[in-house]
N, CA, C and O atoms as CSV, one atom per row, in Angstrom:
chain,resi,resn,atom,element,x,y,z
A,1,UNK,N,N,86.805,133.123,85.029
A,1,UNK,CA,C,86.217,134.184,84.254
A,1,UNK,C,C,84.878,133.707,83.725
A,1,UNK,O,O,84.738,132.585,83.239
A,2,UNK,N,N,83.930,134.563,83.830
A,2,UNK,CA,C,82.587,134.205,83.412
A,2,UNK,C,C,82.204,134.972,82.161
A,2,UNK,O,O,82.364,136.191,82.094
A,3,UNK,N,N,81.704,134.260,81.181
A,3,UNK,CA,C,81.177,134.901,79.985
A,3,UNK,C,C,79.776,135.378,80.349
A,3,UNK,O,O,78.855,134.576,80.504
A,4,UNK,N,N,79.629,136.685,80.483
A,4,UNK,CA,C,78.331,137.218,80.898
A,4,UNK,C,C,77.408,137.462,79.714
A,4,UNK,O,O,76.189,137.521,79.875
A,5,UNK,N,N,77.988,137.605,78.519
A,5,UNK,CA,C,77.154,137.672,77.329
A,5,UNK,C,C,77.978,137.241,76.124
A,5,UNK,O,O,79.187,137.466,76.055
A,6,UNK,N,N,77.285,136.616,75.177
A,6,UNK,CA,C,77.946,136.164,73.965
A,6,UNK,C,C,76.975,136.240,72.798
A,6,UNK,O,O,75.871,135.698,72.842
A,7,UNK,N,N,77.407,136.911,71.781
A,7,UNK,CA,C,76.733,136.936,70.484
A,7,UNK,C,C,77.857,136.794,69.474
A,7,UNK,O,O,78.941,137.331,69.704
A,8,UNK,N,N,77.653,136.110,68.391
A,8,UNK,CA,C,78.734,136.041,67.399
A,8,UNK,C,C,79.232,137.452,67.067
A,8,UNK,O,O,78.475,138.324,66.639
A,9,UNK,N,N,80.530,137.632,67.283
A,9,UNK,CA,C,81.151,138.933,67.053
A,9,UNK,C,C,81.351,139.755,68.306
A,9,UNK,O,O,81.965,140.821,68.265
A,10,UNK,N,N,80.834,139.261,69.424
A,10,UNK,CA,C,80.898,140.060,70.656
A,10,UNK,C,C,80.852,139.136,71.877
A,10,UNK,O,O,79.934,138.328,72.017
A,11,UNK,N,N,81.840,139.263,72.749
A,11,UNK,CA,C,81.905,138.483,73.990
A,11,UNK,C,C,82.200,139.440,75.137
A,11,UNK,O,O,83.102,140.271,75.041
A,12,UNK,N,N,81.439,139.322,76.221
A,12,UNK,CA,C,81.733,140.085,77.439
A,12,UNK,C,C,82.114,139.091,78.531
A,12,UNK,O,O,81.396,138.131,78.810
A,13,UNK,N,N,83.270,139.357,79.140
A,13,UNK,CA,C,83.782,138.527,80.235
A,13,UNK,C,C,83.818,139.387,81.482
A,13,UNK,O,O,84.229,140.546,81.440
A,14,UNK,N,N,83.385,138.810,82.589
A,14,UNK,CA,C,83.439,139.517,83.879
A,14,UNK,C,C,84.071,138.598,84.925
A,14,UNK,O,O,83.812,137.395,84.970
A,15,UNK,N,N,84.900,139.205,85.756
A,15,UNK,CA,C,85.475,138.451,86.863
A,15,UNK,C,C,86.243,139.410,87.764
A,15,UNK,O,O,86.804,140.402,87.298
A,16,UNK,N,N,86.262,139.109,89.036
A,16,UNK,CA,C,87.027,139.917,89.994
A,16,UNK,C,C,88.506,139.958,89.626
A,16,UNK,O,O,89.173,140.970,89.842
A,17,UNK,N,N,89.015,138.868,89.075
A,17,UNK,CA,C,90.427,138.800,88.727
A,17,UNK,C,C,90.783,139.830,87.644
A,17,UNK,O,O,91.942,140.230,87.530
A,18,UNK,N,N,89.804,140.254,86.861
A,18,UNK,CA,C,90.054,141.247,85.816
A,18,UNK,C,C,90.159,142.664,86.374
A,18,UNK,O,O,90.346,143.619,85.621
A,19,UNK,N,N,90.041,142.797,87.674
A,19,UNK,CA,C,90.311,144.078,88.335
A,19,UNK,C,C,91.802,144.241,88.616
A,19,UNK,O,O,92.257,145.326,88.979
A,20,UNK,N,N,92.555,143.161,88.447
A,20,UNK,CA,C,94.008,143.170,88.626
A,20,UNK,C,C,94.633,143.664,87.316
A,20,UNK,O,O,94.467,143.037,86.269
A,21,UNK,N,N,95.331,144.760,87.379
A,21,UNK,CA,C,95.900,145.380,86.191
A,21,UNK,C,C,96.878,144.496,85.437
A,21,UNK,O,O,96.883,144.496,84.206
A,22,UNK,N,N,97.704,143.745,86.149
A,22,UNK,CA,C,98.701,142.889,85.491
A,22,UNK,C,C,98.026,141.734,84.744
A,22,UNK,O,O,98.407,141.411,83.619
A,23,UNK,N,N,97.041,141.127,85.362
A,23,UNK,CA,C,96.322,140.030,84.716
A,23,UNK,C,C,95.532,140.554,83.521
A,23,UNK,O,O,95.536,139.934,82.457
A,24,UNK,N,N,94.864,141.674,83.685
A,24,UNK,CA,C,94.092,142.259,82.586
A,24,UNK,C,C,94.985,142.624,81.410
A,24,UNK,O,O,94.625,142.388,80.257
A,25,UNK,N,N,96.146,143.197,81.697
A,25,UNK,CA,C,97.081,143.564,80.629
A,25,UNK,C,C,97.580,142.326,79.895
A,25,UNK,O,O,97.721,142.348,78.672
A,26,UNK,N,N,97.848,141.251,80.625
A,26,UNK,CA,C,98.300,140.008,80.000
A,26,UNK,C,C,97.215,139.423,79.101
A,26,UNK,O,O,97.505,138.950,78.002
A,27,UNK,N,N,95.973,139.455,79.565
A,27,UNK,CA,C,94.871,138.939,78.761
A,27,UNK,C,C,94.707,139.766,77.493
A,27,UNK,O,O,94.537,139.220,76.402
A,28,UNK,N,N,94.758,141.058,77.641
A,28,UNK,CA,C,94.631,141.940,76.465
A,28,UNK,C,C,95.755,141.663,75.467
A,28,UNK,O,O,95.510,141.555,74.265
A,29,UNK,N,N,96.984,141.550,75.966
A,29,UNK,CA,C,98.135,141.276,75.093
A,29,UNK,C,C,97.994,139.931,74.396
A,29,UNK,O,O,98.467,139.756,73.273
A,30,UNK,N,N,97.349,138.988,75.055
A,30,UNK,CA,C,97.177,137.653,74.471
A,30,UNK,C,C,96.207,137.658,73.305
A,30,UNK,O,O,96.358,136.868,72.372
A,31,UNK,N,N,95.219,138.529,73.341
A,31,UNK,CA,C,94.174,138.463,72.320
A,31,UNK,C,C,94.180,139.620,71.322
A,31,UNK,O,O,93.646,139.474,70.223
A,32,UNK,N,N,94.758,140.748,71.668
A,32,UNK,CA,C,94.594,141.938,70.830
A,32,UNK,C,C,95.230,141.844,69.452
A,32,UNK,O,O,94.808,142.557,68.542
A,33,UNK,N,N,96.219,141.000,69.268
A,33,UNK,CA,C,96.885,140.917,67.970
A,33,UNK,C,C,96.304,139.845,67.053
A,33,UNK,O,O,96.773,139.674,65.928
A,34,UNK,N,N,95.294,139.125,67.521
A,34,UNK,CA,C,94.660,138.127,66.655
A,34,UNK,C,C,93.950,138.862,65.528
A,34,UNK,O,O,93.338,139.907,65.748
A,35,UNK,N,N,94.033,138.322,64.335
A,35,UNK,CA,C,93.482,138.990,63.154
A,35,UNK,C,C,91.983,139.247,63.244
A,35,UNK,O,O,91.473,140.141,62.568
A,36,UNK,N,N,91.276,138.493,64.055
A,36,UNK,CA,C,89.822,138.639,64.145
A,36,UNK,C,C,89.398,139.791,65.056
A,36,UNK,O,O,88.265,140.261,64.955
A,37,UNK,N,N,90.266,140.247,65.926
A,37,UNK,CA,C,89.886,141.237,66.939
A,37,UNK,C,C,89.683,142.619,66.306
A,37,UNK,O,O,90.554,143.140,65.609
A,38,UNK,N,N,88.513,143.188,66.572
A,38,UNK,CA,C,88.202,144.550,66.122
A,38,UNK,C,C,88.457,145.550,67.241
A,38,UNK,O,O,89.028,146.616,67.011
A,39,UNK,N,N,88.029,145.199,68.465
A,39,UNK,CA,C,88.103,146.152,69.564
A,39,UNK,C,C,88.053,145.404,70.897
A,39,UNK,O,O,87.399,144.368,71.022
A,40,UNK,N,N,88.745,145.943,71.870
A,40,UNK,CA,C,88.690,145.419,73.239
A,40,UNK,C,C,88.449,146.605,74.162
A,40,UNK,O,O,89.227,147.559,74.175
A,41,UNK,N,N,87.376,146.543,74.928
A,41,UNK,CA,C,87.105,147.556,75.949
A,41,UNK,C,C,87.215,146.882,77.302
A,41,UNK,O,O,86.622,145.829,77.534
A,42,UNK,N,N,87.978,147.495,78.191
A,42,UNK,CA,C,88.188,146.925,79.513
A,42,UNK,C,C,87.862,147.957,80.579
A,42,UNK,O,O,88.288,149.110,80.503
A,43,UNK,N,N,87.105,147.527,81.566
A,43,UNK,CA,C,86.809,148.385,82.699
A,43,UNK,C,C,87.459,147.744,83.930
A,43,UNK,O,O,86.944,146.772,84.483
A,44,UNK,N,N,88.579,148.299,84.342
A,44,UNK,CA,C,89.338,147.754,85.468
A,44,UNK,C,C,88.541,147.829,86.763
A,44,UNK,O,O,88.654,146.951,87.618
A,45,UNK,N,N,87.750,148.860,86.904
A,45,UNK,CA,C,86.969,149.042,88.132
A,45,UNK,C,C,85.917,147.946,88.313
A,45,UNK,O,O,85.699,147.469,89.427
A,46,UNK,N,N,85.269,147.550,87.220
A,46,UNK,CA,C,84.207,146.540,87.318
A,46,UNK,C,C,84.685,145.132,86.989
A,46,UNK,O,O,83.964,144.167,87.241
A,47,UNK,N,N,85.892,144.992,86.429
A,47,UNK,CA,C,86.393,143.680,86.045
A,47,UNK,C,C,85.680,143.120,84.832
A,47,UNK,O,O,85.412,141.921,84.761
A,48,UNK,N,N,85.372,143.990,83.875
A,48,UNK,CA,C,84.628,143.606,82.681
A,48,UNK,C,C,85.480,143.852,81.439
A,48,UNK,O,O,86.137,144.886,81.312
A,49,UNK,N,N,85.456,142.877,80.521
A,49,UNK,CA,C,86.157,143.018,79.255
A,49,UNK,C,C,85.173,142.695,78.140
A,49,UNK,O,O,84.548,141.634,78.138
A,50,UNK,N,N,85.041,143.619,77.191
A,50,UNK,CA,C,84.208,143.407,76.017
A,50,UNK,C,C,85.134,143.214,74.827
A,50,UNK,O,O,85.968,144.067,74.522
A,51,UNK,N,N,84.970,142.075,74.159
A,51,UNK,CA,C,85.790,141.746,72.996
A,51,UNK,C,C,84.878,141.722,71.770
A,51,UNK,O,O,83.911,140.963,71.715
A,52,UNK,N,N,85.202,142.561,70.795
A,52,UNK,CA,C,84.465,142.563,69.539
A,52,UNK,C,C,85.390,141.993,68.469
A,52,UNK,O,O,86.559,142.369,68.381
A,53,UNK,N,N,84.855,141.081,67.657
A,53,UNK,CA,C,85.683,140.417,66.674
A,53,UNK,C,C,84.910,140.164,65.377
A,53,UNK,O,O,83.679,140.187,65.348
A,54,UNK,N,N,85.673,139.923,64.306
A,54,UNK,CA,C,85.093,139.607,63.004
A,54,UNK,C,C,84.709,138.130,63.000
A,54,UNK,O,O,85.579,137.265,63.104
A,55,UNK,N,N,83.438,137.839,62.882
A,55,UNK,CA,C,82.957,136.460,62.892
A,55,UNK,C,C,83.540,135.671,61.723
A,55,UNK,O,O,83.813,134.478,61.859
A,56,UNK,N,N,83.728,136.308,60.606
A,56,UNK,CA,C,84.263,135.604,59.436
A,56,UNK,C,C,85.696,135.121,59.662
A,56,UNK,O,O,86.132,134.152,59.040
A,57,UNK,N,N,86.428,135.796,60.551
A,57,UNK,CA,C,87.805,135.407,60.836
A,57,UNK,C,C,87.921,134.500,62.054
A,57,UNK,O,O,88.962,133.881,62.277
A,58,UNK,N,N,86.861,134.422,62.833
A,58,UNK,CA,C,86.855,133.555,64.015
A,58,UNK,C,C,85.438,133.012,64.221
A,58,UNK,O,O,84.718,133.462,65.111
A,59,UNK,N,N,85.048,132.042,63.391
A,59,UNK,CA,C,83.707,131.476,63.537
A,59,UNK,C,C,83.588,130.711,64.856
A,59,UNK,O,O,84.591,130.322,65.456
A,60,UNK,N,N,82.369,130.508,65.287
A,60,UNK,CA,C,82.111,129.852,66.574
A,60,UNK,C,C,82.821,128.498,66.652
A,60,UNK,O,O,83.338,128.132,67.707
A,61,UNK,N,N,82.848,127.764,65.556
A,61,UNK,CA,C,83.507,126.452,65.555
A,61,UNK,C,C,84.980,126.573,65.936
A,61,UNK,O,O,85.495,125.762,66.706
A,62,UNK,N,N,85.652,127.580,65.398
A,62,UNK,CA,C,87.067,127.781,65.732
A,62,UNK,C,C,87.208,128.317,67.156
A,62,UNK,O,O,88.138,127.948,67.873
A,63,UNK,N,N,86.301,129.171,67.554
A,63,UNK,CA,C,86.325,129.720,68.907
A,63,UNK,C,C,86.227,128.594,69.938
A,63,UNK,O,O,86.846,128.661,71.000
A,64,UNK,N,N,85.453,127.572,69.622
A,64,UNK,CA,C,85.269,126.442,70.545
A,64,UNK,C,C,86.554,125.638,70.739
A,64,UNK,O,O,86.666,124.894,71.713
A,65,UNK,N,N,87.523,125.771,69.835
A,65,UNK,CA,C,88.793,125.051,70.006
A,65,UNK,C,C,89.581,125.592,71.198
A,65,UNK,O,O,90.521,124.949,71.665
A,66,UNK,N,N,89.203,126.764,71.686
A,66,UNK,CA,C,89.875,127.357,72.846
A,66,UNK,C,C,89.165,127.028,74.159
A,66,UNK,O,O,89.568,127.496,75.223
A,67,UNK,N,N,88.123,126.233,74.078
A,67,UNK,CA,C,87.298,125.940,75.248
A,67,UNK,C,C,88.102,125.324,76.390
A,67,UNK,O,O,87.931,125.717,77.544
A,68,UNK,N,N,88.971,124.371,76.089
A,68,UNK,CA,C,89.754,123.710,77.135
A,68,UNK,C,C,90.614,124.718,77.902
A,68,UNK,O,O,90.618,124.729,79.133
A,69,UNK,N,N,91.335,125.557,77.173
A,69,UNK,CA,C,92.199,126.550,77.824
A,69,UNK,C,C,91.382,127.540,78.647
A,69,UNK,O,O,91.782,127.933,79.742
A,70,UNK,N,N,90.236,127.938,78.108
A,70,UNK,CA,C,89.390,128.899,78.828
A,70,UNK,C,C,88.800,128.291,80.097
A,70,UNK,O,O,88.685,128.976,81.114
A,71,UNK,N,N,88.429,127.026,80.049
A,71,UNK,CA,C,87.914,126.358,81.257
A,71,UNK,C,C,89.011,126.226,82.314
A,71,UNK,O,O,88.758,126.424,83.502
A,72,UNK,N,N,90.225,125.891,81.881
A,72,UNK,CA,C,91.349,125.804,82.815
A,72,UNK,C,C,91.651,127.172,83.417
A,72,UNK,O,O,91.939,127.285,84.609
A,73,UNK,N,N,91.585,128.204,82.588
A,73,UNK,CA,C,91.808,129.565,83.076
A,73,UNK,C,C,90.727,129.962,84.078
A,73,UNK,O,O,91.017,130.594,85.094
A,74,UNK,N,N,89.495,129.593,83.792
A,74,UNK,CA,C,88.406,129.909,84.711
A,74,UNK,C,C,88.619,129.246,86.072
A,74,UNK,O,O,88.378,129.873,87.103
A,75,UNK,N,N,89.063,128.001,86.092
A,75,UNK,CA,C,89.325,127.307,87.363
A,75,UNK,C,C,90.408,128.033,88.161
A,75,UNK,O,O,90.287,128.198,89.375
A,76,UNK,N,N,91.459,128.461,87.477
A,76,UNK,CA,C,92.526,129.203,88.159
A,76,UNK,C,C,92.007,130.521,88.715
A,76,UNK,O,O,92.352,130.908,89.832
A,77,UNK,N,N,91.186,131.203,87.943
A,77,UNK,CA,C,90.628,132.480,88.388
A,77,UNK,C,C,89.689,132.292,89.565
A,77,UNK,O,O,89.644,133.135,90.462
A,78,UNK,N,N,88.939,131.196,89.573
A,78,UNK,CA,C,88.033,130.921,90.689
A,78,UNK,C,C,88.789,130.732,92.003
A,78,UNK,O,O,88.261,131.005,93.080
A,79,UNK,N,N,90.028,130.262,91.899
A,79,UNK,CA,C,90.839,130.025,93.111
A,79,UNK,C,C,91.717,131.221,93.472
A,79,UNK,O,O,92.359,131.209,94.522
A,80,UNK,N,N,91.760,132.234,92.641
A,80,UNK,CA,C,92.642,133.380,92.834
A,80,UNK,C,C,92.282,134.136,94.113
A,80,UNK,O,O,91.120,134.474,94.343
A,81,UNK,N,N,93.284,134.391,94.932
A,81,UNK,CA,C,93.052,135.101,96.188
A,81,UNK,C,C,93.810,136.427,96.263
A,81,UNK,O,O,93.856,137.064,97.315
A,82,UNK,N,N,94.398,136.836,95.147
A,82,UNK,CA,C,95.104,138.109,95.123
A,82,UNK,C,C,96.592,138.010,95.342
A,82,UNK,O,O,97.306,138.999,95.174
A,83,UNK,N,N,97.083,136.835,95.715
A,83,UNK,CA,C,98.503,136.749,96.021
A,83,UNK,C,C,99.330,136.052,94.941
A,83,UNK,O,O,100.415,136.532,94.612
A,84,UNK,N,N,98.869,134.961,94.391
A,84,UNK,CA,C,99.669,134.218,93.418
A,84,UNK,C,C,99.043,134.317,92.029
A,84,UNK,O,O,98.044,133.666,91.727
A,85,UNK,N,N,99.656,135.143,91.203
A,85,UNK,CA,C,99.162,135.354,89.849
A,85,UNK,C,C,99.871,134.470,88.833
A,85,UNK,O,O,99.434,134.367,87.687
A,86,UNK,N,N,100.962,133.834,89.246
A,86,UNK,CA,C,101.837,133.170,88.278
A,86,UNK,C,C,101.112,132.103,87.457
A,86,UNK,O,O,101.337,132.019,86.250
A,87,UNK,N,N,100.262,131.297,88.059
A,87,UNK,CA,C,99.558,130.244,87.318
A,87,UNK,C,C,98.593,130.850,86.299
A,87,UNK,O,O,98.461,130.335,85.188
A,88,UNK,N,N,97.929,131.925,86.666
A,88,UNK,CA,C,96.996,132.585,85.755
A,88,UNK,C,C,97.757,133.211,84.589
A,88,UNK,O,O,97.344,133.078,83.437
A,89,UNK,N,N,98.856,133.887,84.879
A,89,UNK,CA,C,99.656,134.514,83.827
A,89,UNK,C,C,100.251,133.468,82.887
A,89,UNK,O,O,100.346,133.697,81.681
A,90,UNK,N,N,100.649,132.327,83.435
A,90,UNK,CA,C,101.174,131.235,82.616
A,90,UNK,C,C,100.088,130.702,81.678
A,90,UNK,O,O,100.348,130.478,80.495
A,91,UNK,N,N,98.881,130.499,82.195
A,91,UNK,CA,C,97.776,129.993,81.377
A,91,UNK,C,C,97.398,131.003,80.296
A,91,UNK,O,O,97.087,130.615,79.170
A,92,UNK,N,N,97.421,132.283,80.623
A,92,UNK,CA,C,97.146,133.312,79.615
A,92,UNK,C,C,98.228,133.268,78.531
A,92,UNK,O,O,97.929,133.438,77.349
A,93,UNK,N,N,99.464,133.044,78.927
A,93,UNK,CA,C,100.562,132.902,77.954
A,93,UNK,C,C,100.345,131.717,77.018
A,93,UNK,O,O,100.622,131.811,75.822
A,94,UNK,N,N,99.852,130.602,77.555
A,94,UNK,CA,C,99.543,129.439,76.732
A,94,UNK,C,C,98.422,129.747,75.748
A,94,UNK,O,O,98.469,129.329,74.591
A,95,UNK,N,N,97.416,130.479,76.212
A,95,UNK,CA,C,96.315,130.880,75.335
A,95,UNK,C,C,96.840,131.788,74.209
A,95,UNK,O,O,96.424,131.663,73.057
A,96,UNK,N,N,97.744,132.691,74.553
A,96,UNK,CA,C,98.329,133.577,73.550
A,96,UNK,C,C,99.049,132.790,72.469
A,96,UNK,O,O,98.931,133.102,71.285
A,97,UNK,N,N,99.798,131.769,72.875
A,97,UNK,CA,C,100.508,130.934,71.903
A,97,UNK,C,C,99.529,130.206,70.983
A,97,UNK,O,O,99.755,130.120,69.776
A,98,UNK,N,N,98.458,129.689,71.545
A,98,UNK,CA,C,97.469,128.967,70.736
A,98,UNK,C,C,96.758,129.908,69.776
A,98,UNK,O,O,96.469,129.533,68.640
A,99,UNK,N,N,96.474,131.124,70.221
A,99,UNK,CA,C,95.827,132.110,69.348
A,99,UNK,C,C,96.730,132.506,68.184
A,99,UNK,O,O,96.240,132.874,67.116
A,100,UNK,N,N,98.036,132.433,68.381
A,100,UNK,CA,C,98.972,132.831,67.334
A,100,UNK,C,C,99.063,131.799,66.209
A,100,UNK,O,O,99.570,132.107,65.130
A,101,UNK,N,N,98.580,130.586,66.449
A,101,UNK,CA,C,98.670,129.533,65.415
A,101,UNK,C,C,97.688,129.748,64.304
A,101,UNK,O,O,97.638,128.956,63.363
């Protein structure tokens, strides 16, 4: 997954893998209940997700603590060929657990 734009309070992610409804739904479920999230807009056709969040509840320093998981997720997405989603869904589940802490 590629971060196509980032400003504190707003992140846009784009990737072909986000055109997969099951993966997109898992990602949304992983992040939508975090206290910092204001809004999530997803375009399944383009594979784009816009995440708007409260900077005061998720400062950049805290956001950077998720860097390792996001890089691992990006590697899995780069290898995704449409057939095996299990590793990506598992990594999204791990991210969801970390966000809940």
